[in-house]
C-alpha positions as CSV (number, residue, x, y, z in Angstrom):
1,M,199.6,122.5,246.2
2,Q,199.2,126.2,245.5
3,F,199.9,128.7,248.3
4,N,198.3,131.9,247.2
5,G,195.9,132.7,250.1
6,S,193.7,135.6,249.4
7,A,196.4,137.5,247.4
8,A,199.1,136.5,244.9
9,A,202.0,134.9,246.7
10,S,205.6,135.7,245.7
11,A,207.7,133.1,243.9
12,L,209.9,132.7,247.0
13,E,206.8,132.2,249.3
14,Q,205.4,129.5,246.9
15,Q,208.7,127.8,246.6
16,T,209.5,127.8,250.4
17,L,206.1,126.5,251.4
18,R,206.1,123.8,248.8
19,K,209.4,122.5,250.2
20,V,208.2,122.7,253.8
21,V,204.9,120.9,253.0
22,W,206.5,118.1,251.0
23,R,209.2,117.6,253.5
24,L,207.1,117.5,256.7
25,V,203.4,116.9,256.1
26,P,203.4,113.5,254.4
27,F,205.7,112.1,257.0
28,L,203.7,113.6,259.9
29,M,200.5,112.2,258.3
30,L,202.0,108.7,258.3
31,C,203.0,109.1,262.0
32,Y,199.5,110.2,262.9
33,L,198.0,107.5,260.8
34,L,199.8,104.9,262.9
35,A,198.8,106.7,266.1
36,F,195.2,106.4,265.3
37,I,195.4,102.9,264.1
38,D,197.1,102.0,267.4
39,R,194.6,104.0,269.4
40,G,191.4,102.8,267.6
41,N,192.3,99.2,266.7
42,V,190.8,98.2,270.1
43,G,187.4,98.6,268.4
44,M,188.1,95.8,265.9
45,A,190.0,93.8,268.4
46,S,186.9,93.8,270.7
47,L,185.1,91.5,268.2
48,Q,187.3,88.7,269.6
49,M,189.0,90.1,272.7
50,N,185.9,91.0,274.7
51,H,184.8,87.3,274.6
52,D,188.2,86.0,275.5
53,L,188.7,88.4,278.4
54,G,185.1,88.4,279.6
55,L,184.7,92.2,279.0
56,S,181.1,93.5,279.4
57,P,180.1,96.7,277.5
58,R,180.5,98.7,280.7
59,V,184.0,97.2,281.4
60,F,185.1,97.6,277.8
61,G,183.9,101.2,277.7
62,F,185.7,102.0,281.0
63,G,188.9,100.4,279.9
64,S,188.9,102.2,276.5
65,S,188.2,105.5,278.2
66,L,191.3,105.2,280.5
67,F,193.4,106.1,277.4
68,F,191.8,109.6,277.5
69,V,192.3,109.9,281.3
70,S,196.0,109.5,281.2
71,Y,196.1,111.5,277.9
72,F,194.5,114.4,279.9
73,F,197.1,114.4,282.7
74,F,200.2,114.0,280.4
75,E,199.1,116.2,277.5
76,V,200.3,119.6,278.7
77,P,203.6,118.4,280.3
78,S,204.3,116.5,277.0
79,N,203.8,119.6,274.9
80,M,205.9,121.7,277.2
81,A,208.6,119.1,276.9
82,L,208.4,119.2,273.1
83,Q,208.8,123.0,273.2
84,R,211.9,122.6,275.4
85,Y,213.6,119.6,273.8
86,G,212.5,120.0,270.2
87,A,210.1,118.1,268.0
88,R,212.8,115.8,266.6
89,I,213.6,114.1,269.9
90,W,210.2,114.4,271.5
91,I,208.0,113.1,268.7
92,A,210.4,110.2,268.3
93,R,210.1,109.4,272.0
94,I,206.3,109.5,271.8
95,M,206.1,107.2,268.8
96,I,208.5,104.6,270.2
97,T,206.9,104.3,273.5
98,W,203.3,104.2,272.2
99,G,204.3,101.5,269.7
100,L,205.8,99.4,272.4
101,V,202.7,99.8,274.6
102,S,200.3,99.1,271.8
103,A,202.2,95.8,270.9
104,A,202.2,94.8,274.6
105,T,198.4,94.9,274.7
106,A,198.7,91.4,273.1
107,L,199.8,90.2,276.5
108,V,196.6,91.2,278.3
109,R,194.9,88.3,280.1
110,T,192.5,90.1,282.5
111,P,190.3,93.2,282.6
112,T,192.8,94.8,285.0
113,G,195.6,94.2,282.5
114,F,193.4,95.8,279.8
115,Y,192.9,98.8,282.1
116,V,196.6,99.2,282.8
117,L,197.7,99.0,279.1
118,R,195.0,101.5,277.9
119,F,196.1,103.9,280.6
120,L,199.8,103.5,279.6
121,L,198.9,104.0,275.9
122,G,197.3,107.3,276.6
123,A,200.3,108.5,278.7
124,A,202.7,107.4,275.9
125,E,200.8,109.1,273.1
126,A,199.9,112.3,275.0
127,G,201.2,115.4,273.4
128,F,201.6,114.1,269.8
129,F,198.7,115.9,268.2
130,P,199.0,119.3,269.9
131,G,202.8,118.9,269.5
132,V,202.4,118.6,265.8
133,L,200.0,121.6,265.7
134,L,202.7,123.6,267.6
135,Y,205.4,122.3,265.3
136,L,203.4,123.3,262.2
137,S,202.9,126.8,263.7
138,Y,206.8,127.1,263.5
139,W,206.7,126.3,259.8
140,V,203.4,127.3,258.2
141,P,202.0,130.9,258.2
142,A,198.5,131.3,259.7
143,K,196.7,132.0,256.4
144,Y,197.6,128.6,255.1
145,R,197.1,126.7,258.3
146,A,193.5,125.3,257.9
147,R,194.3,123.5,254.7
148,I,197.6,122.1,256.1
149,V,196.0,121.0,259.4
150,A,193.1,119.4,257.5
151,T,195.6,117.6,255.2
152,F,197.7,116.4,258.1
153,M,194.5,115.3,259.9
154,V,193.3,113.2,257.0
155,A,195.4,110.6,258.8
156,I,192.5,110.2,261.4
157,P,189.8,109.0,259.0
158,A,192.4,107.3,256.8
159,A,193.5,105.3,259.9
160,S,190.0,103.8,260.1
161,F,189.6,103.5,256.4
162,I,192.8,101.7,256.0
163,G,193.0,100.2,259.5
164,S,189.6,98.6,259.7
165,P,190.1,96.2,256.7
166,I,193.7,95.5,257.8
167,S,192.6,94.8,261.4
168,A,189.8,92.5,260.1
169,A,192.3,90.6,258.0
170,L,194.7,90.3,261.0
171,L,191.9,88.9,263.1
172,Q,191.9,86.0,260.5
173,L,195.3,85.0,261.8
174,D,193.5,83.5,264.7
175,G,195.4,80.4,266.0
176,F,198.6,81.1,264.1
177,A,201.6,80.3,266.3
178,G,199.2,79.7,269.2
179,L,198.0,83.3,269.3
180,R,194.5,84.7,268.9
181,G,193.8,87.0,266.0
182,W,193.4,90.1,268.3
183,Q,196.9,89.5,269.7
184,W,198.4,89.5,266.2
185,L,196.5,92.7,265.5
186,F,198.1,94.6,268.4
187,I,201.6,93.2,267.6
188,L,201.7,93.7,263.9
189,E,200.2,97.2,264.2
190,G,202.5,98.3,267.0
191,I,205.9,97.4,265.6
192,P,205.8,99.8,262.6
193,T,205.1,102.7,264.9
194,V,208.4,102.0,266.8
195,L,210.3,101.9,263.5
196,L,208.8,105.1,262.3
197,G,209.7,106.8,265.6
198,M,213.4,106.0,264.9
199,V,213.0,107.7,261.5
200,C,211.9,110.9,263.2
201,L,215.4,111.3,264.6
202,V,216.7,111.6,261.0
203,L,214.0,113.4,259.1
204,L,212.6,116.1,261.4
205,T,214.1,119.5,261.9
206,N,213.2,121.6,264.9
207,K,212.9,125.1,263.5
208,P,213.2,126.9,260.1
209,D,216.5,128.5,261.0
210,E,218.0,125.0,261.4
211,A,216.8,123.7,258.0
212,R,219.8,123.0,255.8
213,W,217.3,121.7,253.2
214,L,216.1,125.3,252.7
215,S,218.2,127.9,250.9
216,A,219.4,131.0,252.9
217,G,216.7,133.2,251.3
218,E,214.0,130.7,252.0
219,R,215.0,130.4,255.7
220,E,215.1,134.1,256.0
221,W,211.6,134.6,254.5
222,L,210.0,131.9,256.5
223,T,211.6,132.9,259.8
224,G,210.5,136.5,259.2
225,A,206.9,135.5,258.2
226,I,206.5,133.4,261.4
227,A,208.1,136.1,263.6
228,S,205.8,138.8,262.3
229,E,202.7,136.7,263.1
230,A,204.0,136.2,266.7
231,R,203.7,140.0,267.2
232,A,200.0,140.2,266.1
233,P,197.4,140.7,268.9
234,S,195.5,137.7,270.2
235,K,192.5,137.0,272.4
236,V,194.7,134.9,274.8
237,P,197.7,137.1,275.5
238,P,200.8,135.9,277.3
239,M,200.0,134.9,280.9
240,P,201.2,132.6,283.6
241,L,200.5,128.9,283.1
242,A,198.1,128.6,286.1
243,K,196.0,131.5,284.8
244,L,195.9,130.0,281.3
245,F,194.1,126.9,282.6
246,R,191.3,129.2,283.8
247,N,191.1,131.4,280.7
248,R,187.6,131.5,279.3
249,Y,188.7,131.3,275.7
250,V,190.8,128.2,276.3
251,L,188.0,126.5,278.3
252,C,185.3,127.4,275.8
253,L,187.4,126.2,272.9
254,A,187.9,122.9,274.7
255,L,184.1,122.6,275.2
256,V,183.6,123.3,271.4
257,D,186.2,120.6,270.6
258,V,184.4,118.1,272.8
259,C,181.7,117.8,270.1
260,A,184.0,116.5,267.3
261,S,186.4,114.7,269.7
262,G,183.6,112.8,271.3
263,A,182.0,111.8,268.0
264,G,185.3,110.6,266.5
265,S,186.5,108.8,269.6
266,T,183.2,107.2,270.5
267,L,182.6,105.8,267.0
268,S,186.2,104.6,266.6
269,V,185.6,102.4,269.7
270,W,182.0,101.4,269.3
271,Q,181.1,101.7,265.6
272,P,182.4,98.2,264.7
273,Q,180.1,96.6,267.3
274,L,177.2,98.8,266.2
275,L,177.6,97.7,262.6
276,K,178.1,94.0,263.5
277,S,174.9,94.1,265.4
278,Y,173.1,94.0,262.0
279,G,174.3,90.4,261.5
280,L,177.5,91.2,259.5
281,T,180.6,89.0,259.5
282,V,183.9,90.3,260.9
283,M,185.2,91.1,257.4
284,Q,182.0,92.7,256.3
285,T,182.1,94.8,259.4
286,G,185.7,95.9,258.7
287,L,184.8,96.9,255.1
288,L,181.6,98.8,256.0
289,N,183.3,100.5,259.0
290,S,185.8,102.0,256.5
291,V,183.2,103.7,254.3
292,P,182.5,106.8,256.5
293,Y,186.2,107.4,256.9
294,A,186.9,107.2,253.2
295,L,184.3,109.9,252.6
296,S,185.6,112.0,255.5
297,S,189.1,111.9,254.2
298,V,188.1,113.6,251.0
299,L,185.7,116.2,252.3
300,M,187.8,117.4,255.3
301,V,190.6,118.5,252.9
302,Y,188.1,120.3,250.6
303,W,186.5,122.0,253.6
304,G,189.9,123.1,255.0
305,R,191.0,124.6,251.7
306,R,187.6,126.4,251.3
307,S,188.1,127.9,254.8
308,D,191.6,129.2,253.8
309,R,190.4,130.5,250.5
310,L,187.6,132.5,252.0
311,Q,189.6,133.3,255.2
312,E,186.5,132.4,257.2
313,R,186.7,130.1,260.3
314,R,183.5,130.6,262.3
315,W,180.9,129.1,260.0
316,H,183.3,126.6,258.6
317,T,183.5,125.2,262.1
318,V,179.8,125.5,263.0
319,I,178.4,123.8,259.9
320,P,180.3,120.5,260.5
321,M,179.1,120.6,264.1
322,L,175.5,120.8,263.0
323,L,176.2,117.9,260.6
324,I,177.5,115.9,263.6
325,G,174.3,116.6,265.5
326,L,172.1,115.7,262.6
327,G,173.9,112.4,262.1
328,L,173.9,111.4,265.8
329,F,170.1,112.0,266.2
330,G,169.5,110.3,262.9
331,T,171.5,107.2,263.9
332,S,169.7,107.0,267.2
333,L,166.3,106.8,265.4
334,S,167.4,104.5,262.6
335,G,166.5,100.8,262.6
336,S,168.2,99.3,259.6
337,L,171.7,99.1,258.2
338,L,171.7,101.5,255.2
339,P,170.1,104.5,257.0
340,T,172.4,103.9,260.0
341,L,175.5,103.8,257.7
342,T,174.4,107.0,256.0
343,M,173.9,108.8,259.3
344,L,177.3,107.5,260.6
345,C,178.8,109.0,257.4
346,A,177.3,112.4,258.3
347,V,178.7,112.2,261.9
348,L,182.2,111.4,260.8
349,V,182.3,113.9,257.8
350,G,181.3,116.6,260.3
351,A,183.7,115.5,262.9
352,Y,186.7,115.6,260.6
353,A,185.7,118.6,258.4
354,F,185.5,120.5,261.7
355,K,189.2,120.1,262.5
356,G,191.0,122.2,260.0
357,P,188.9,125.4,260.5
358,F,188.6,124.9,264.2
359,W,192.3,124.5,264.9
360,A,193.1,127.4,262.7
361,L,190.6,129.4,264.7
362,A,192.0,128.2,268.0
363,S,195.6,129.0,267.0
364,S,194.6,132.5,266.0
365,M,193.2,133.2,269.4
366,L,196.4,132.1,271.2
367,S,199.5,134.3,271.5
368,N,202.9,132.9,270.6
369,S,203.9,132.2,274.2
370,T,200.6,130.5,275.2
371,A,200.4,128.3,272.0
372,A,202.1,125.2,273.4
373,A,200.2,125.0,276.7
374,G,197.0,126.4,275.2
375,L,196.7,123.9,272.3
376,A,197.6,121.1,274.7
377,T,195.0,122.2,277.2
378,I,192.2,122.5,274.7
379,N,193.0,119.1,273.2
380,A,193.5,117.4,276.6
381,I,190.1,118.6,278.0
382,A,188.3,117.8,274.8
383,N,189.8,114.2,274.8
384,L,188.9,113.7,278.5
385,L,185.3,114.8,278.1
386,G,184.7,113.8,274.5
387,G,186.7,110.6,274.6
388,G,187.0,109.5,278.2
389,L,183.6,110.5,279.4
390,M,181.5,109.9,276.3
391,V,183.0,106.5,275.5
392,N,182.0,105.5,279.0
393,V,178.5,107.1,278.7
394,Y,178.0,105.1,275.5
395,G,178.8,101.9,277.3
396,W,176.4,102.7,280.2
397,V,173.5,103.6,277.9
398,K,174.1,100.5,275.7
399,E,174.1,98.2,278.7
400,A,171.0,99.9,280.1
401,T,169.0,100.0,276.9
402,G,170.5,97.2,274.8
403,S,170.7,99.7,271.8
404,Y,173.9,100.7,270.2
405,A,172.1,103.5,268.3
406,L,170.2,105.0,271.3
407,A,173.6,105.2,273.2
408,L,174.5,108.1,270.8
409,M,171.8,110.4,272.1
410,P,173.8,111.9,274.9
411,L,176.6,112.8,272.5
412,G,173.9,114.5,270.3
413,L,172.8,116.7,273.1
414,L,176.4,117.6,273.9
415,T,176.8,118.7,270.3
416,L,174.1,121.3,270.7
417,V,175.9,122.8,273.7
418,S,179.2,122.9,271.7
419,V,177.5,124.7,268.8
420,A,176.0,127.4,271.1
421,T,179.4,127.8,272.9
422,L,181.2,128.5,269.6
423,L,178.6,130.9,268.3
424,L,178.9,133.0,271.5
425,L,182.7,132.7,271.7
426,S,183.4,133.7,268.1
427,R,180.8,136.5,268.1
428,P,182.6,139.6,266.7
429,G,182.7,142.6,268.9
430,P,181.3,146.0,267.9
431,D,184.7,147.3,266.8
432,Q,186.1,144.0,265.6
433,R,189.1,144.5,267.8
434,V,190.8,142.0,270.1
435,P,192.6,142.8,273.4
436,N,196.2,143.9,273.2
437,K,198.9,141.6,274.4
438,V,200.2,141.9,277.8
439,E,203.6,140.5,278.9
440,V,204.0,137.9,281.5
441,V,205.2,139.4,284.8
């Protein structure tokens, strides 16, 4: 990977960033891959589990959404804990606990048990994604961040691309050792997460000045580059935590993220059932469910690199959002498998291409001291509304109309609101200046 931004980078810069990326990003991608497999495998499990536990669409949607409720409440405290205790220990803690909870979902026997485990899974995983964003801000200068964030977040579509066929195959273990296929799915996809959490304790380094795997010159350059960015002006200056939660930039950025978060979360839970409604087998459903994610994995990296190359964030965020809206409205009007699959591809390509430019834009608006709480707040609100609320709304509309496709219409309307919000929020001022920082009193 070349790190030349908009101008020629020095040999030291190239060498340092190459070491950082190869040391951290593939491993963090693997961690995030398992996070999304464990978060989203409930969609494939539902093909058997809902019948066994007697879960109606409304009950399944509510239980699935509880993940996002606990995620909301624990997200900011978790990210603050990561800032205090360091990424090495805290990311390991997150992974070990969420792996154990995910595996324990195999023990569920009642709707209430399903509610409890989904709530606990959200609490366990809370803070992982904004924690990694914060962690990467310690290691990667801002001008390279969209491509790095997009590369890291390939783990999200890759989780469904890889996880859907694997989950479908694990469902075929139905009856082995007296367990149902959906129980094997949770057990065999939860254990690797626990093991990888233990590896975090060995592989991760908290800050560049602690990295013995960098030379003294590389540590000095990277520490200086990150420190100089921390002194740059931002739209969200240092402020007390309580005031940050009411800051208009933070709240508006969260509303913008609701669009992509809602699309990705809703489809991860409901897309397998939508596709299976066309008369597919479980294995056919798993294979077709992976197609939009495969396409998204490629295009989100390209889009993030393009955003970095042009150093443009606003329209690189808006265009994917418009693609989400087009796909959602198209799916709601489609009546056959191929057009539906095509529109679902549009939704998920937009949802994941959005992420690199958006998080680079959001990070640039936050000062150094507000980054931990700000990123966590944006992500927590977006997950609560986009995941928790919209996953429920989908279940309500599906139960009322009987249509998996029409249930996407509310999410399409929400996308229009998110687009308008971003266009207003990122509108450049007459003098192109941002407010100066003010120190916390």
